[in-house]
Biopython code that builds the backbone (N, CA, C, O; Angstrom):
import numpy as np
from Bio.PDB.StructureBuilder import StructureBuilder

atoms = [
    (1, "MET", "N", (25.449, -3.782, 12.441)),
    (1, "MET", "CA", (24.821, -3.345, 11.209)),
    (1, "MET", "C", (23.299, -3.285, 11.353)),
    (1, "MET", "O", (22.672, -2.319, 10.919)),
    (2, "GLN", "N", (22.702, -4.320, 11.964)),
    (2, "GLN", "CA", (21.253, -4.336, 12.126)),
    (2, "GLN", "C", (20.786, -3.185, 13.002)),
    (2, "GLN", "O", (19.772, -2.552, 12.711)),
    (3, "MET", "N", (21.511, -2.916, 14.058)),
    (3, "MET", "CA", (21.104, -1.828, 14.952)),
    (3, "MET", "C", (21.198, -0.486, 14.240)),
    (3, "MET", "O", (20.405, 0.416, 14.508)),
    (4, "GLN", "N", (22.160, -0.348, 13.338)),
    (4, "GLN", "CA", (22.288, 0.886, 12.570)),
    (4, "GLN", "C", (21.071, 1.053, 11.652)),
    (4, "GLN", "O", (20.514, 2.145, 11.537)),
    (5, "ILE", "N", (20.673, -0.027, 11.012)),
    (5, "ILE", "CA", (19.498, 0.018, 10.133)),
    (5, "ILE", "C", (18.250, 0.354, 10.940)),
    (5, "ILE", "O", (17.433, 1.174, 10.522)),
    (6, "VAL", "N", (18.109, -0.285, 12.097)),
    (6, "VAL", "CA", (16.959, -0.032, 12.968)),
    (6, "VAL", "C", (16.920, 1.436, 13.368)),
    (6, "VAL", "O", (15.862, 2.065, 13.331)),
    (7, "ALA", "N", (18.067, 1.981, 13.750)),
    (7, "ALA", "CA", (18.124, 3.380, 14.189)),
    (7, "ALA", "C", (17.847, 4.334, 13.032)),
    (7, "ALA", "O", (17.111, 5.307, 13.193)),
    (8, "GLU", "N", (18.432, 4.061, 11.865)),
    (8, "GLU", "CA", (18.261, 4.956, 10.717)),
    (8, "GLU", "C", (16.829, 4.958, 10.193)),
    (8, "GLU", "O", (16.307, 6.006, 9.812)),
    (9, "ARG", "N", (16.200, 3.802, 10.173)),
    (9, "ARG", "CA", (14.871, 3.673, 9.582)),
    (9, "ARG", "C", (13.739, 3.833, 10.584)),
    (9, "ARG", "O", (12.582, 3.992, 10.195)),
    (10, "GLY", "N", (14.063, 3.793, 11.862)),
    (10, "GLY", "CA", (13.023, 3.960, 12.875)),
    (10, "GLY", "C", (12.061, 2.790, 12.954)),
    (10, "GLY", "O", (10.871, 2.978, 13.206)),
    (11, "ILE", "N", (12.567, 1.586, 12.741)),
    (11, "ILE", "CA", (11.715, 0.403, 12.829)),
    (11, "ILE", "C", (12.090, -0.416, 14.048)),
    (11, "ILE", "O", (13.162, -0.233, 14.625)),
    (12, "GLN", "N", (11.218, -1.305, 14.432)),
    (12, "GLN", "CA", (11.468, -2.165, 15.582)),
    (12, "GLN", "C", (12.416, -3.300, 15.183)),
    (12, "GLN", "O", (12.322, -3.817, 14.070)),
    (13, "PRO", "N", (13.334, -3.694, 16.085)),
    (13, "PRO", "CA", (14.232, -4.813, 15.778)),
    (13, "PRO", "C", (13.475, -6.097, 15.439)),
    (13, "PRO", "O", (13.917, -6.869, 14.588)),
    (14, "SER", "N", (12.342, -6.330, 16.096)),
    (14, "SER", "CA", (11.573, -7.549, 15.812)),
    (14, "SER", "C", (11.041, -7.542, 14.382)),
    (14, "SER", "O", (10.988, -8.589, 13.737)),
    (15, "ARG", "N", (10.647, -6.372, 13.883)),
    (15, "ARG", "CA", (10.146, -6.261, 12.509)),
    (15, "ARG", "C", (11.267, -6.591, 11.523)),
    (15, "ARG", "O", (11.044, -7.295, 10.539)),
    (16, "LEU", "N", (12.466, -6.082, 11.788)),
    (16, "LEU", "CA", (13.604, -6.371, 10.925)),
    (16, "LEU", "C", (13.910, -7.865, 10.922)),
    (16, "LEU", "O", (14.213, -8.434, 9.873)),
    (17, "ARG", "N", (13.832, -8.501, 12.085)),
    (17, "ARG", "CA", (14.063, -9.951, 12.164)),
    (17, "ARG", "C", (13.013, -10.714, 11.362)),
    (17, "ARG", "O", (13.335, -11.688, 10.682)),
    (18, "GLN", "N", (11.752, -10.271, 11.440)),
    (18, "GLN", "CA", (10.685, -10.927, 10.672)),
    (18, "GLN", "C", (10.966, -10.838, 9.180)),
    (18, "GLN", "O", (10.887, -11.837, 8.464)),
    (19, "TRP", "N", (11.294, -9.646, 8.717)),
    (19, "TRP", "CA", (11.570, -9.460, 7.301)),
    (19, "TRP", "C", (12.743, -10.322, 6.862)),
    (19, "TRP", "O", (12.708, -10.939, 5.798)),
    (20, "ARG", "N", (13.776, -10.360, 7.684)),
    (20, "ARG", "CA", (14.959, -11.150, 7.360)),
    (20, "ARG", "C", (14.598, -12.633, 7.276)),
    (20, "ARG", "O", (15.043, -13.332, 6.365)),
    (21, "THR", "N", (13.795, -13.112, 8.222)),
    (21, "THR", "CA", (13.381, -14.514, 8.217)),
    (21, "THR", "C", (12.608, -14.844, 6.947)),
    (21, "THR", "O", (12.843, -15.877, 6.321)),
    (22, "VAL", "N", (11.699, -13.976, 6.577)),
    (22, "VAL", "CA", (10.897, -14.208, 5.377)),
    (22, "VAL", "C", (11.784, -14.229, 4.135)),
    (22, "VAL", "O", (11.609, -15.073, 3.256)),
    (23, "LEU", "N", (12.722, -13.310, 4.065)),
    (23, "LEU", "CA", (13.579, -13.257, 2.889)),
    (23, "LEU", "C", (14.554, -14.425, 2.827)),
    (23, "LEU", "O", (14.879, -14.899, 1.739)),
    (24, "MET", "N", (15.021, -14.892, 3.975)),
    (24, "MET", "CA", (16.012, -15.970, 3.995)),
    (24, "MET", "C", (15.386, -17.335, 3.728)),
    (24, "MET", "O", (15.913, -18.097, 2.918)),
    (25, "ASP", "N", (14.286, -17.660, 4.382)),
    (25, "ASP", "CA", (13.736, -19.004, 4.203)),
    (25, "ASP", "C", (12.289, -19.009, 3.726)),
    (25, "ASP", "O", (11.693, -20.073, 3.557)),
    (26, "GLY", "N", (11.725, -17.831, 3.510)),
    (26, "GLY", "CA", (10.386, -17.756, 2.945)),
    (26, "GLY", "C", (9.271, -18.201, 3.860)),
    (26, "GLY", "O", (8.177, -18.503, 3.383)),
    (27, "SER", "N", (9.510, -18.252, 5.171)),
    (27, "SER", "CA", (8.456, -18.695, 6.085)),
    (27, "SER", "C", (8.063, -17.566, 7.024)),
    (27, "SER", "O", (8.721, -17.345, 8.040)),
    (28, "PRO", "N", (6.991, -16.848, 6.691)),
    (28, "PRO", "CA", (6.524, -15.814, 7.612)),
    (28, "PRO", "C", (6.024, -16.438, 8.904)),
    (28, "PRO", "O", (5.573, -17.584, 8.917)),
    (29, "GLN", "N", (6.104, -15.690, 9.975)),
    (29, "GLN", "CA", (5.743, -16.213, 11.293)),
    (29, "GLN", "C", (4.245, -16.089, 11.534)),
    (29, "GLN", "O", (3.808, -15.245, 12.315)),
    (30, "GLN", "N", (3.462, -16.925, 10.868)),
    (30, "GLN", "CA", (2.015, -17.001, 11.058)),
    (30, "GLN", "C", (1.332, -15.647, 10.895)),
    (30, "GLN", "O", (0.415, -15.322, 11.650)),
    (31, "ARG", "N", (1.767, -14.860, 9.924)),
    (31, "ARG", "CA", (1.135, -13.575, 9.647)),
    (31, "ARG", "C", (0.492, -13.646, 8.274)),
    (31, "ARG", "O", (1.046, -14.246, 7.353)),
    (32, "PRO", "N", (-0.669, -13.037, 8.136)),
    (32, "PRO", "CA", (-1.270, -12.997, 6.807)),
    (32, "PRO", "C", (-0.397, -12.182, 5.859)),
    (32, "PRO", "O", (0.275, -11.243, 6.287)),
    (33, "ALA", "N", (-0.402, -12.529, 4.591)),
    (33, "ALA", "CA", (0.458, -11.868, 3.611)),
    (33, "ALA", "C", (0.100, -10.403, 3.428)),
    (33, "ALA", "O", (0.960, -9.601, 3.062)),
    (34, "ASP", "N", (-1.157, -10.038, 3.675)),
    (34, "ASP", "CA", (-1.558, -8.653, 3.465)),
    (34, "ASP", "C", (-1.531, -7.823, 4.741)),
    (34, "ASP", "O", (-2.056, -6.710, 4.761)),
    (35, "ALA", "N", (-0.933, -8.339, 5.793)),
    (35, "ALA", "CA", (-0.849, -7.588, 7.049)),
    (35, "ALA", "C", (0.074, -6.393, 6.863)),
    (35, "ALA", "O", (1.085, -6.499, 6.170)),
    (36, "PRO", "N", (-0.257, -5.256, 7.470)),
    (36, "PRO", "CA", (0.604, -4.082, 7.347)),
    (36, "PRO", "C", (1.993, -4.387, 7.878)),
    (36, "PRO", "O", (2.156, -4.964, 8.954)),
    (37, "GLY", "N", (2.990, -3.987, 7.101)),
    (37, "GLY", "CA", (4.366, -4.166, 7.538)),
    (37, "GLY", "C", (4.944, -5.530, 7.263)),
    (37, "GLY", "O", (6.118, -5.761, 7.553)),
    (38, "SER", "N", (4.165, -6.447, 6.713)),
    (38, "SER", "CA", (4.709, -7.772, 6.444)),
    (38, "SER", "C", (5.398, -7.758, 5.084)),
    (38, "SER", "O", (4.961, -7.073, 4.159)),
    (39, "ALA", "N", (6.466, -8.514, 4.980)),
    (39, "ALA", "CA", (7.208, -8.599, 3.730)),
    (39, "ALA", "C", (6.453, -9.500, 2.764)),
    (39, "ALA", "O", (5.854, -10.490, 3.185)),
    (40, "PRO", "N", (6.471, -9.176, 1.485)),
    (40, "PRO", "CA", (5.775, -10.021, 0.525)),
    (40, "PRO", "C", (6.446, -11.386, 0.434)),
    (40, "PRO", "O", (7.673, -11.480, 0.413)),
    (41, "THR", "N", (5.640, -12.443, 0.382)),
    (41, "THR", "CA", (6.212, -13.782, 0.291)),
    (41, "THR", "C", (6.510, -14.153, -1.153)),
    (41, "THR", "O", (7.391, -14.978, -1.398)),
    (42, "ASN", "N", (5.804, -13.569, -2.117)),
    (42, "ASN", "CA", (6.052, -13.823, -3.527)),
    (42, "ASN", "C", (6.137, -12.478, -4.238)),
    (42, "ASN", "O", (5.117, -11.967, -4.700)),
    (43, "PRO", "N", (7.337, -11.890, -4.339)),
    (43, "PRO", "CA", (7.441, -10.550, -4.899)),
    (43, "PRO", "C", (7.149, -10.476, -6.395)),
    (43, "PRO", "O", (6.874, -9.391, -6.906)),
    (44, "VAL", "N", (7.202, -11.605, -7.118)),
    (44, "VAL", "CA", (6.966, -11.599, -8.558)),
    (44, "VAL", "C", (5.585, -12.186, -8.829)),
    (44, "VAL", "O", (5.346, -13.374, -8.610)),
    (45, "ALA", "N", (4.686, -11.339, -9.305)),
    (45, "ALA", "CA", (3.322, -11.784, -9.593)),
    (45, "ALA", "C", (3.241, -12.276, -11.034)),
    (45, "ALA", "O", (4.026, -11.866, -11.889)),
    (46, "SER", "N", (2.296, -13.145, -11.283)),
    (46, "SER", "CA", (2.103, -13.655, -12.642)),
    (46, "SER", "C", (1.517, -12.544, -13.514)),
    (46, "SER", "O", (0.922, -11.599, -12.997)),
    (47, "PRO", "N", (1.681, -12.652, -14.829)),
    (47, "PRO", "CA", (1.123, -11.621, -15.715)),
    (47, "PRO", "C", (-0.383, -11.435, -15.548)),
    (47, "PRO", "O", (-0.877, -10.310, -15.636)),
    (48, "SER", "N", (-1.119, -12.519, -15.309)),
    (48, "SER", "CA", (-2.567, -12.371, -15.134)),
    (48, "SER", "C", (-2.884, -11.652, -13.825)),
    (48, "SER", "O", (-3.835, -10.872, -13.762)),
    (49, "ASP", "N", (-2.092, -11.908, -12.773)),
    (49, "ASP", "CA", (-2.278, -11.187, -11.511)),
    (49, "ASP", "C", (-1.966, -9.710, -11.690)),
    (49, "ASP", "O", (-2.664, -8.849, -11.153)),
    (50, "GLN", "N", (-0.915, -9.421, -12.447)),
    (50, "GLN", "CA", (-0.555, -8.030, -12.700)),
    (50, "GLN", "C", (-1.640, -7.326, -13.502)),
    (50, "GLN", "O", (-1.970, -6.174, -13.219)),
    (51, "ALA", "N", (-2.195, -8.002, -14.493)),
    (51, "ALA", "CA", (-3.260, -7.415, -15.305)),
    (51, "ALA", "C", (-4.499, -7.147, -14.459)),
    (51, "ALA", "O", (-5.150, -6.114, -14.614)),
    (52, "ALA", "N", (-4.825, -8.076, -13.566)),
    (52, "ALA", "CA", (-5.979, -7.881, -12.686)),
    (52, "ALA", "C", (-5.740, -6.705, -11.748)),
    (52, "ALA", "O", (-6.655, -5.920, -11.498)),
    (53, "GLU", "N", (-4.540, -6.575, -11.233)),
    (53, "GLU", "CA", (-4.214, -5.458, -10.336)),
    (53, "GLU", "C", (-4.282, -4.135, -11.082)),
    (53, "GLU", "O", (-4.787, -3.148, -10.547)),
    (54, "ILE", "N", (-3.783, -4.103, -12.306)),
    (54, "ILE", "CA", (-3.846, -2.883, -13.115)),
    (54, "ILE", "C", (-5.299, -2.495, -13.375)),
    (54, "ILE", "O", (-5.654, -1.320, -13.278)),
    (55, "ALA", "N", (-6.134, -3.467, -13.703)),
    (55, "ALA", "CA", (-7.554, -3.186, -13.942)),
    (55, "ALA", "C", (-8.215, -2.646, -12.683)),
    (55, "ALA", "O", (-8.996, -1.698, -12.751)),
    (56, "ARG", "N", (-7.908, -3.242, -11.531)),
    (56, "ARG", "CA", (-8.477, -2.772, -10.263)),
    (56, "ARG", "C", (-8.023, -1.348, -9.969)),
    (56, "ARG", "O", (-8.825, -0.517, -9.542)),
    (57, "LEU", "N", (-6.747, -1.061, -10.196)),
    (57, "LEU", "CA", (-6.228, 0.280, -9.939)),
    (57, "LEU", "C", (-6.841, 1.310, -10.888)),
    (57, "LEU", "O", (-7.087, 2.448, -10.489)),
    (58, "ARG", "N", (-7.088, 0.922, -12.134)),
    (58, "ARG", "CA", (-7.723, 1.848, -13.079)),
    (58, "ARG", "C", (-9.151, 2.171, -12.656)),
    (58, "ARG", "O", (-9.585, 3.320, -12.739)),
    (59, "ARG", "N", (-9.887, 1.142, -12.196)),
    (59, "ARG", "CA", (-11.254, 1.394, -11.704)),
    (59, "ARG", "C", (-11.219, 2.326, -10.495)),
    (59, "ARG", "O", (-12.031, 3.244, -10.383)),
    (60, "GLU", "N", (-10.278, 2.080, -9.602)),
    (60, "GLU", "CA", (-10.162, 2.927, -8.414)),
    (60, "GLU", "C", (-9.803, 4.355, -8.798)),
    (60, "GLU", "O", (-10.324, 5.305, -8.214)),
    (61, "LEU", "N", (-8.914, 4.513, -9.781)),
    (61, "LEU", "CA", (-8.535, 5.844, -10.242)),
    (61, "LEU", "C", (-9.729, 6.561, -10.863)),
    (61, "LEU", "O", (-9.945, 7.744, -10.603)),
    (62, "ASP", "N", (-10.504, 5.855, -11.680)),
    (62, "ASP", "CA", (-11.696, 6.457, -12.289)),
    (62, "ASP", "C", (-12.677, 6.929, -11.217)),
    (62, "ASP", "O", (-13.217, 8.032, -11.305)),
    (63, "ARG", "N", (-12.906, 6.089, -10.204)),
    (63, "ARG", "CA", (-13.820, 6.451, -9.117)),
    (63, "ARG", "C", (-13.293, 7.666, -8.352)),
    (63, "ARG", "O", (-14.059, 8.564, -8.005)),
    (64, "THR", "N", (-12.001, 7.689, -8.095)),
    (64, "THR", "CA", (-11.405, 8.798, -7.353)),
    (64, "THR", "C", (-11.495, 10.095, -8.157)),
    (64, "THR", "O", (-11.772, 11.157, -7.599)),
    (65, "ARG", "N", (-11.263, 10.006, -9.460)),
    (65, "ARG", "CA", (-11.385, 11.200, -10.310)),
    (65, "ARG", "C", (-12.818, 11.718, -10.319)),
    (65, "ARG", "O", (-13.046, 12.927, -10.272)),
    (66, "MET", "N", (-13.787, 10.799, -10.380)),
    (66, "MET", "CA", (-15.185, 11.200, -10.362)),
    (66, "MET", "C", (-15.517, 11.905, -9.043)),
    (66, "MET", "O", (-16.183, 12.940, -9.041)),
    (67, "GLU", "N", (-15.056, 11.348, -7.932)),
    (67, "GLU", "CA", (-15.301, 11.970, -6.628)),
    (67, "GLU", "C", (-14.673, 13.357, -6.568)),
    (67, "GLU", "O", (-15.276, 14.291, -6.038)),
    (68, "ARG", "N", (-13.465, 13.494, -7.108)),
    (68, "ARG", "CA", (-12.799, 14.794, -7.125)),
    (68, "ARG", "C", (-13.603, 15.802, -7.933)),
    (68, "ARG", "O", (-13.788, 16.942, -7.507)),
    (69, "ASP", "N", (-14.083, 15.378, -9.108)),
    (69, "ASP", "CA", (-14.851, 16.275, -9.965)),
    (69, "ASP", "C", (-16.144, 16.720, -9.286)),
    (69, "ASP", "O", (-16.522, 17.888, -9.380)),
    (70, "VAL", "N", (-16.819, 15.805, -8.607)),
    (70, "VAL", "CA", (-18.050, 16.149, -7.891)),
    (70, "VAL", "C", (-17.744, 17.170, -6.801)),
    (70, "VAL", "O", (-18.477, 18.145, -6.637)),
    (71, "LEU", "N", (-16.677, 16.950, -6.067)),
    (71, "LEU", "CA", (-16.320, 17.888, -4.998)),
    (71, "LEU", "C", (-15.949, 19.259, -5.553)),
    (71, "LEU", "O", (-16.296, 20.281, -4.960)),
    (72, "GLU", "N", (-15.244, 19.291, -6.688)),
    (72, "GLU", "CA", (-14.897, 20.576, -7.293)),
    (72, "GLU", "C", (-16.152, 21.336, -7.719)),
    (72, "GLU", "O", (-16.238, 22.551, -7.539)),
    (73, "LYS", "N", (-17.120, 20.621, -8.281)),
    (73, "LYS", "CA", (-18.373, 21.265, -8.681)),
    (73, "LYS", "C", (-19.134, 21.772, -7.463)),
    (73, "LYS", "O", (-19.707, 22.861, -7.495)),
    (74, "ALA", "N", (-19.143, 20.991, -6.395)),
    (74, "ALA", "CA", (-19.831, 21.411, -5.172)),
    (74, "ALA", "C", (-19.176, 22.653, -4.587)),
    (74, "ALA", "O", (-19.868, 23.561, -4.124)),
    (75, "ILE", "N", (-17.868, 22.699, -4.603)),
    (75, "ILE", "CA", (-17.160, 23.877, -4.086)),
    (75, "ILE", "C", (-17.534, 25.100, -4.912)),
    (75, "ILE", "O", (-17.760, 26.180, -4.366)),
    (76, "GLY", "N", (-17.597, 24.927, -6.234)),
    (76, "GLY", "CA", (-17.982, 26.034, -7.103)),
    (76, "GLY", "C", (-19.395, 26.515, -6.821)),
    (76, "GLY", "O", (-19.647, 27.720, -6.814)),
    (77, "LEU", "N", (-20.323, 25.588, -6.588)),
    (77, "LEU", "CA", (-21.703, 25.970, -6.283)),
    (77, "LEU", "C", (-21.802, 26.699, -4.951)),
    (77, "LEU", "O", (-22.492, 27.712, -4.839)),
    (78, "PHE", "N", (-21.111, 26.182, -3.943)),
    (78, "PHE", "CA", (-21.161, 26.827, -2.630)),
    (78, "PHE", "C", (-20.488, 28.194, -2.656)),
    (78, "PHE", "O", (-20.889, 29.094, -1.918)),
    (79, "ALA", "N", (-19.480, 28.357, -3.489)),
    (79, "ALA", "CA", (-18.796, 29.648, -3.578)),
    (79, "ALA", "C", (-19.694, 30.699, -4.221)),
    (79, "ALA", "O", (-19.539, 31.888, -3.940)),
    (80, "GLN", "N", (-20.628, 30.290, -5.077)),
    (80, "GLN", "CA", (-21.518, 31.225, -5.757)),
    (80, "GLN", "C", (-22.746, 31.583, -4.933)),
    (80, "GLN", "O", (-23.440, 32.547, -5.256)),
    (81, "MET", "N", (-23.025, 30.836, -3.886)),
    (81, "MET", "CA", (-24.220, 31.088, -3.075)),
    (81, "MET", "C", (-24.079, 32.405, -2.314)),
    (81, "MET", "O", (-23.032, 32.687, -1.732)),
    (82, "PRO", "N", (-25.156, 33.214, -2.326)),
    (82, "PRO", "CA", (-25.107, 34.461, -1.544)),
    (82, "PRO", "C", (-25.171, 34.150, -0.052)),
    (82, "PRO", "O", (-25.759, 33.156, 0.374)),
    (83, "LYS", "N", (-24.562, 35.015, 0.711)),
    (83, "LYS", "CA", (-24.548, 34.810, 2.165)),
    (83, "LYS", "C", (-25.735, 35.420, 2.823)),
    (83, "LYS", "O", (-25.875, 35.337, 4.043)),
]
sb = StructureBuilder()
sb.init_structure("model")
sb.init_model(0)
sb.init_chain("A")
sb.init_seg("    ")
for serial, (resi, resn, name, xyz) in enumerate(atoms, 1):
    if name == "N":
        sb.init_residue(resn, " ", resi, " ")
    sb.init_atom(name, np.array(xyz, "f"), 0.0, 1.0, " ", f" {name:<3s}", serial, name[0])
structure = sb.get_structure()
């Protein structure tokens, strides 16, 4: 079964073992929680953590929208410039 999952998902067998270990006994193998590909050790965040994450994501979205708007205006200006 594990080899089928590995083949279907294109992941390394060692990564699958790590995830399984974390899910079964909650002890990651000396990896930071925010490392790429690591399984979350606490999948349920507190309401205050969720609120902080939502606020951070909203700020990031606002910044990204502003950057998009600036780029759209720049494209419009460059398109109007004579060659």
